N, C-alpha and C positions, 0 to 999 in steps of 0.2 A: 245212681243219683240219690243223694240223701234227701231227707225231708226239707231241710233248710234251702238247698238248691232248688228244689221243686217250688217252694213258696216264693222264692225270689223270681224264678222264671214266670210264675203266674202273675205276680205283681207287675213285672216288667211288661208282660203281655197285655194286661189290663190297661196300663198307661198307654202302650203303643196302639191298642185298639181305639182308645178314645182319641188319640192324636190323629190316627188314620181317618176316623170319622170326620174330624174337623178339616183335614186336608182334602178329602175326597167327598165333597158335598154332592148329594143327589144319588150316590151309589151306596150309601150307608144302609145298615140294617137295624138302626135304632141303637141306643146306648148299650144295652146288654148284648145284642148281636155283634156290634162293633168290638166290644171287649172280648167276646169269644173268638172273633176273627183275629184279634190281636194276639191271643194266646197261640192260635194255630200259625199265625204269621211269624211269631217268634221262632217256632220250630222250622218253618219254611225258610226264613232268612238265615238261620243257623246252618242249614244245609246248602241253600242255593248260592249265597254270596261267596263263601269260600270255594265252592265248586267252579264258579265263574272267575275266580281269581280276584275278586273285589274284596280286599281286606284293608281295613283302616282302624285307627285308634284315635280317640279324641282325648286321651289322657286318663280319663276316669272310666273304669270298666263298666260301671252301671250306666253312665250316659251313652257309652258306645253300644251297649246291649239294647238300650231303649231305641237308639237310632236304627240299629239293625232290625229290631222287631217291628218298628214303624214302617220301614221299607217293605218288609215282608207282608205286613198287614195291608198296606196301600196296594201292593200288587194283587193280593188276594181279594180285596174289596173291588178293585177294578175288574178282575176276572169274573167274580160273582155278579157284579152289576151288569156286565155284558151278557152273561148267560141269562140272567133274569129278564133283561130287555128283549132278548132274542126269542124268549118263550111266548 
């Protein structure tokens, strides 16, 4: 992975983390925390969705990547929220 790809992935993850925080109210970790979760969610969705056979394209690869990463970030925020509330 070159530097440009890494920067694009980070930007997409930051956007996805913000979107996930808006979607999943009450389970968020604050703006910076949600953005960090978005970056991890981008990696999670990049692995999980194809593994489950859920593949789609919205025409624009950047928009598709943001949607994938947002799905991963929402899943991760929900899991983290459940773990935090159980503690």
